[in-house]
N, C-alpha and C positions, 0 to 999 in steps of 0.2 A: 512459432509464428504460423506455419502451415496448418497445424492442428486447430488453432484458434479461428483461422479463416474458414476451414471446412465446417466447424461447429456453427459458425454464424450463418453459413449458407443453408445448412440443414434446418436450422431454426426458422429461417425465412420460408423454406419450402413447406414446413409443417404449418406455419401460420397461413400460407396461401391456400392449402388444402382445406383447412378448417373454415376459412372464409367462404370457399366455394360451397362447402356443405351447408353453411348458414343460409347462403343464397337459395339453395335448393329447397330448404325447409320453408323459406318464405314463399317460394313459388307454389309449394304444395298446399300451403294454407289458403291459396286462392282458388283451388280446384273444387272444393266442396260446394255442393248445390248446383253445379254446372249441368248443362244438358249432356245427353249421351254422345251426341255427335262431337261436341266440343271436347269432351273428355277423351274420346277416341283419338282426335287429332293431337291432343297434348301428349297422350300416352305414346303414340307412334313417333313424335318428334323429340321426346325426352332422351338425353344422352345417358341416363341412369335407369336402372331397373325399377319398373313400377308394377306392382301387383294389386289387383282388386280382389279382395277376399270377403267371404261371408264370416259371420262371427264364429263359426265352427272351424275356420281356418282353410276351408276349401277354396281353391283358386278359381275365380270366374272370368278373369281376364288378365292379360299382361302385355307388355310391349316387347318390341324386338330386342331392346337392350337387356331385358330379363333373360331372353333366350341365349344371347351371347354370353352373359355372365355365368349362367348355370350350366350351359352346354346341352340343355334340353330344347326340343322343338316346342312351339306354342301349343300344338295339339297335345303333346305329352304333359306339359305343365297344367293344362286345363283339366287333366285327369288326376292331378296330384293335390296335396294339401301343403300348408306351410310347414308342417312337421316333417315332411319328406325332404325338405331342403336344409335341415339343420341337424347337428349332432343331437343325440338323445338328451344330453345334459341341458342343452339350450331349450329343447322342446318342453322340458319340465317347468321352465319359467313362463310358459305361455299363459297359464291361468292368471298369474299375477299381472301380466302385461295387458290381458283383455280387461281385467278389472280396472287397471289404470286408464285404459282407453275409454271405457264407459264412464269413468268418473271425471277425467280431465279432458276427454275428447281426443287423446292421442298420446304417443310416447316418443322418446328419442333415446336410443341405446347403441352402444358398441357391442358387437356380437360376432359370432362365427357362423358362416354358411358352408354348404357342401356343394361342390360341382358334380356334374354327372361323372360317376366313377368314384365318388367319395372323398375327393380332395378338399380339405377345409381351406377357407380363406377368410380373412377379417373383413368385416363390413360395418358401416354405420347405417342403422335403420331408423326411419322416422315414419310415424303413422298418423292418420287422420280419420275420424269417424264421419262418414257421409251417408246420405240417404239416396238410394237409387230405386225408383219405382215404388217408393213408399216404404222400403225395407232398409234397415241399417246395414251398411257395408264398411269395410276398412280398406283404405288405400295405404299401401306400404311402399315407401320409396327406399331403395337399398343402394348404397354407394360402396363399391369395392375400394377398400382403403389399403390394399396390399402394398402399393407403392409408398403410401404415407407411413405405414408400419415399418416397412424396411428402412425408411429414412429415420424414423424414430429409434429403431434398434441400432442403426448405424451411429446415430447421434449419441445414444447411451454408451455404445462401445467406444466411440471416439473420446467421450468424456472420461471413461475409465482409463483408456490408454494415456490420455493427456495427464490425468491425475497420477498414474503410475510414473510417467516420465518426469513430471514436475517433482514428485516425491523422491525420485531416485537421483536427481542431479544435486550437486553440492552448492549451487548458487541460489540466492534468493530471487524469486520472480514475482513481480507485481504487475497486473494489467489494469488499466483504467479506461474509462470511456473518454470521449472528447471533452467532457466537462472537467476531467481530472479526478473523477470519483472512482474508487477502487471497485473492480468487478471480479478480480481473481487474485489469489495469493497462495503461494505454496508453503510447505511446512518450514523450509529454511527461512523464508521471509518472516514467518510468524515468530520464529525463535530470535532472529536478529532484531526485529522491530519491537517485540514484546506484545504483539497484538494477535489474537486469534482471527481466523478468516471471518468468522461470523461477526466478530466485533468490528472488524475493519471494513466489511462490506458496505459500500455506499458512502463511506467517509471521504472527504477531500484528501488527496495524497499527502500534503505537508503535515496533516494532523497525525498520520501514522508513520510516514517516511520522513523523519525530521533530520535534515542534514545541515551542517555548518562548516565553515572554513576552519581548518586546523590551525591556521596562522592567526586569523583575526577573531574567530569565534562568532562571526556574523552569519546569519542564515544564508545558505547557498541558494542559487536560482532554482526555481521549480523545474525539474527535468521534463515534466509533461509539456509545459509551455515552450521550452526550448525545442523539443521534438516537433510539436505541432507547428511552430514558427518556421523551422527549417524544412520539415517534411522528409528528413533523412535520419539515418542512424547518427546519434550524437553521443560522444564520450563525455562524461562528466569531468569537472576540474579535478586535478590532482590534489592530494592532501585534503580529502573530504572526510568528515567525521559524521557517523550516524549515531544519533542519541536515541536510545531505546525508550520505551514507555517507562521503564524502571530507572532511567537515568544513566544507564551504562553507555560509555563512549567507545565506539569501535571505528578504526580506520577502514574505509571501504574503497573498492574500485567498482565503478558502475558505468552502465551505458543504457541508452534508451533508443527505441525504434518505433516507428509508426506501424499500426496494424491496418492494412489496406485490403479492400475486397478486390475482386477480379477487375472491376472497373476503375480501380485506383482511388476509390473514395475512402478516406481515413475513418476508421471505426473506433480507434482508440490508440493507446500507447502501451507498450510492454517495456518494463524496466528489469534489467538483470544486474545483480550486484553480489559482491562476495566480501567476506570478512578478511582483511589483510593482516590481522594481528599476528598470525603465525609467520607470514612472510616478513613482517617487520622484525619479529624476534630473531628469525634466521639471519636477516640482514644485519641486525645489531650485533649478533654473535660473530658474524663474518667480519664486520668492521673491527670488533674487539680483537679478533685473531690477527687481522692485518695490522692493527695498531701495535699489538705486542710484537709482531714480527718487525715492524718499523722501529720500535723502541730497542729491540735487540740489535738491529743493524746500526742504529744510532750509538748505542752503548759500545758496541764493538769498534766502530770507527773512532769514537772519542778516545777510548782506551788506547787504541793503536797510535793515534796522533799525539796524545799527551804523554804516552810512554816514551815516544821518540824525543819530545821536547824535554822531558825530565832527564832522560839519558844525557842529552846535550848539556843541560844546566849542571847536573850533578858531576858529570865527567869533567867539564871545564873548571868548575869550582874546585874539585879535588886536585886537579892539576895545578891550579893557581895557589893552593895551600901548601905546596911543597916549600919548605924553608930555604932551600938553596937557590931558588929561582931569582933572577934579577927582576927589578920592578917592571921593565919593559915587557918581559914574558908574562908576568902576572896580569898586566893590563890587557894583553892580547887575549888570555884565557877568559878574563872577566868580560871583555867586550863580546866574545863569542857567547858566553852565558847570557849576556843581556839580549843579544839578537835572538837567542832561543826563547827567552821570555817574551820578546815582542811577537814572535811567532805564536806563542800560546795566547797572547792577547788577541791576535787576529782571528785565531780559531774560536775563541770565546765570543768575540763580536759577531762572527759569522753565524755561530749557533744561536745567539740571542736575536740576531736579525731574523733567523728562521722562526724563532719562538714568538717574537713580538712584532716583527716587521721593521724594527729599528725606529729611530726618531725622525719623523718626517718634517721637513720645512717646505710645505706646499706653496706653490705660487702659480700664477697663470703663465703657462709656457706654450710655445708652438710645438705641437706634436710632430709636425713635419720636420722641423729643424732637429728636434731631439732624436727622431728615428734615423734621419739621414746621417747625422754626425756619429751616432753610436754604431750604425751598420757599416759605415765606411771604415771605421777603425777595426771592426771585427773581420772584414773581408780582405784587409790589406795583406798583400803577399800571397793570396790564394788564387785559385782558378775560378772562384765563384763570382757571379755577377749579382748585383742587387738592382731590383726594379721596383718602382712604386709610382702609382698614379694618384696624384693629389687633386681634389676638387679646388676650384678657384677660391671658394669660401671655406677653406679648411678650418675647422673649429680648433680653438685652444682647449687645453685641458688643465685641471688642477693637479699638479704633481710636483714632487721634489725632483729637480732635474738630475741630480747625481744618482739618486736611487733608481729613477726610471731609466736612465742611461745604463745602469748596471743590469737591469732586467732585459732590455733590448739587446745589449751586448751578449748576455748569456744565450739568448735564443738564437741570434744570428751566428754566434760562434759555434754553437751546437750543430747548426745546419751546415756550416763550413766543414766541420770535422766529420760530418756524416757523408760529405761529398768530396773526398780527396781528389777525385778525377775531374772535378768541376761541376757546375750546375747553376741554378738560379734561385735566389731568395726573393720572394715577392711580398710586398706590403700593401694592404688594402685597408680602407677606412669606411665606416658607415656611422650615421647618427642614430641613436636610440633614445626613446622616451618611455620610461616605465611609470605607469600610473597605479600599479598595485603589485600583486604577486608576479614573479618572473623567475626564469630558470636560474638566475644568478643569486636569488635571495637578496637583492639590493634594494635600498629605499627608493621610493618614487622620485623621479627627477630626470634630467637630461644627461646623456652619456655619449661618449665616443667609443666606438668599437674598432680596435686595431687588430688585424689578422696578419700574422707573419707565417708564411708557408714556404716549403722547399720542394724540390722534385727528387729528393734523395731516396734511399731504400725504405724509409718509413720506420716505425717503431713496432717491434713484435707485440702481439696481443698479450702475452704474459708479462711483458715489461710495462706496457702502457699504464696500468693502474698505479704503478709505483714511482713514476717519474718525478713526482714532487716530494717523495720521501727523503729525509735527510740521510746522508751517507750512503745512499743507494746510487750506484753508478755502474754502467756497463763498460766504462773505459778503464784501461789498465792504470792510468795515472790520474784518474778523476777523483775529486774530493767528495762528490755526491752532495755538495751544498749549494751549487749554482741554481738549480731549479727550485730547490726547497726555499732558498732565500727569496727567489723571484716570487714564489707563491705568497710568502709572508709580506713582502713589500707591497704587492698588489692589494692584499687585504688591508694593510695599514693605510693605503691610499683611498679606502672606501670603494675599492673596485674589485675586479675578479680576473681570474685567468683559468683557462681550460685548454685541453689538448685533444686532438682527434688525429688518427692515423690509420691508414690501411697499408700493410706491408707491400712494398713495391710501388707505392704511390705517394711517398713523401709524408711529412708531418705538418700539421696545421695548428699553430698556437693562436688562441683568441684572447685578447686583453680588452677589458672594459674599464674606462676611466671616467670620472665625473667631468662633464663639460664645463668650460669656463666662458662667461660672457665678458670677462674683464680683459683689459689690455695686457699684453705680454709684459711680465716683470712685476705685476702686482702680487705682493707677498700675502699669503693667507694665514700663515701661522706666526712664528716668532719674529720679533723685530731685531735688528742688529744695531750696533753702535760702538763707539770707542769708550774706553775706560781710562780714567786717570790713574796715575801710579799711586798705590796706597802707601800708608806709612809703614813703620817698622815693627810695631807690636802686634802680634798675631795670636789669636786664640784658636786652638785646634781641638775639635770634639770628634772622637771616634771610639767605638766600643771595643775594637780589637787592639790588644796591647802591641802586637807586632806592627800594625799600621801606625799607631801613635808614636812608637819608638822611631821608626824609619822616617816618618813625615817630620817629626820634630828635629831630627838630625839634618834632614834636607833644609829645613827652614833656618836652622842655625848656620849651616854651611853657606846659605844664600845671604846671610847677614841680618836676618830677622830675629827678634826676640820672641821665642815661641813659648806658649803656655798650653800644655796638653791636659785635657780632662776626659773622663770616660762616660759621664752621664750628662743628660740635658740639665738636670738640677744643678750640677757642679758648674756647668757652663754659665748658667744664669747668675749663680752666686758670684763667680769671678767677674762677670760683666758689671754687676751692681757695685762690687768693691772698686773696680777700676773707674767707674763713672763717678762715684762719690769722692774718690781721690782726685778727680779732675784729670785723670790720665786714661781716657777710654782707649780701647783697642782700635787700631787702625784697620784691621781686617779680621774676619772670623772665617774659619774653614770648618764647616759643620757636616758631619755624616748625615745623610738623609734618613737613615733608619738605624736607631740604636735602641735595642730592647723594645719596650712598649711605646717609646716615643722616638724623637730624633730632631734633627735640625729644622725640619719643616714645621714642627709643632711649636717650637720656641722662637722662631725667627721674628714673629710679630712683636712679642714682648721685648726681644733683644733690640729691635730697631727703635722701639719706644725709648729705651735707655740710651742708645747710641745711633741717632738718625743718620749720621754721615758715614757709618762704618761700611767698609767694602766687604760684602757678604758673598761667600762662595759655598756651594753645596757639592759634596762628593757623593757619588752614587755608583751603583753597579749599572752596567749598560742596559740591563733589562728593566730598570725602574722607569718606565715610560713617562709618567706624569712629571717627575723631576727632570728627566733628561730633556724633554721637549718643551716643558712649560715652567721652567724654574722661576721666571720673572713673575708668574702668577702667584708664587709663594712668597715673593719679596726678595729673592736672591738676585745678585747682579751678574753672576757667572756660575759655570758648572765645571767640575773637574771629574773626569771619568776614571774609575779604577780599572785596572792598575795604571799608575802614572809614573813617569820618570821625573827626575829633578828638573830637567830642561822644560818640561811641560808645566811644572809648578812655578818655575821662574816666569814663564810667559804669561800665565794667568795673573800672577801678582804684579807684574810690571805693566800690565795692560797692553802688551804687545800683540796678544792673540786671544780674542774672545772666542771661546769654544761654543759655537751654536751648531749642533749637528743637524 
């Protein structure tokens, strides 16, 4: 920036001196043919050296400025010739100059003169042939251009230094004038943009520096216009892609700044940008390493928990299999094994909540009520106080009340555990509106920001990046799934969650949820309703023989007549047979995924055969579309694996419709 400013000032000085020289030549052209007295007055008043010479070069008159320039007295100069005031090499050019004078009436040259003592100095010399007393004479006007030459030399040196500087830095640099046309470009900018400096010179910036949004692909704003409008240093938008002349796409970071002279007048704009490809690759590798570390932690935690569950299951079953045990003891051991299996199901559901966010039943709810209820439960029995200031027009949000309560409870409970001696948990809200790109990468729309903070010890810097990792916990008895599940639940809500903390200054969790303009209680997702009790003939479809076997036994035990098949084709064939025989099935329990097909692929044709059939889909917790939108596929209920006989009875009796 400083180098560019000095170059501009030097150029202005050179232009000023040249303009002054042109003015002097114009004045000189008016002297020919004047009277002796007039010429004498002009000579004495002129600020530049003036010599009157004969054609042989002898000096017949001069002004005081000539004396000052050369260091000789007027008397001395009148005894000298023009050859005495120049180096020998210059004197050799005099014959050609005299010929030019006689042919054209004068000359104009840059040359070198000598001062008294032999010191050379640069000059500009202009001549005019005149006639004095009937004889031809030559008036020579000489201007000492030492200062200008020094400026020009400094300008050249500064350009060289600037060129070396620009060539040595690793960032691309482009300078433009105020109209946005390129006036300077370094080697790195040439390589990144795919244009040579000579090709780019004078072109509009967007033609050479073509940038687009990484997210939308639309052209980014012209940085020159942004800088000129603000008059300040401007950082460009994140996630900017530079498209080179050859079509190569590079992620860049860039900034622009105005080029101002000493009076504050903007002369142009300078852009500095760099290729972030390497940084992106390093960041990607780091994320991969962190992900692998997280996977390792997850795998270790899962193995630990499920080994404990399997130990309990296998141990209790092996104890129950002893032939000498009475029935009551066998039932006790089997009940313990069943409880261990239920613990395994809870772990599976927690993990799948982390993986997919669970199945959301969003509705318009009061954020104030949800936060206060969940927070009051979390702080019960502790020394921690909860404070919140709610605006009078507190906005509603679109959320599943149970899942959102789980998230808030996790956050407040973590704060309580971090402050065993007491403290304060604070809740704050703010309204947000996103119209485009944002730090949360959320779609455009209206949102509510909820911030939950505490004044505890904070989170260590090495722990902070991992707080949302599954099975990562700093607590001796922590599962490491609380914050991981909270993160997934917020993503499933089409929202976001982040954390910030400074050790010693507490932790601050920020949640962003879609804002609702509907009244509290309006359900956005699945509908609920009551089911009538189905009949007794049930078709069961599942690809796993163990599931088919135990499910069929459960159905038989419950008093239903079960028909079990392993493929969708077999299920349709049995339904056709039953329909033709006039004895359609009263209920069908179809696995959502079986081989290449499943219940969701045949339900339409099955309902055509038996429109009144009570249809149930079984699925794993992770199968989001079936779990949350089973009615969209034509099913009337959903049964989540693993399930107990009591849950199967409730589904088929219509006592409990599972809509999670």
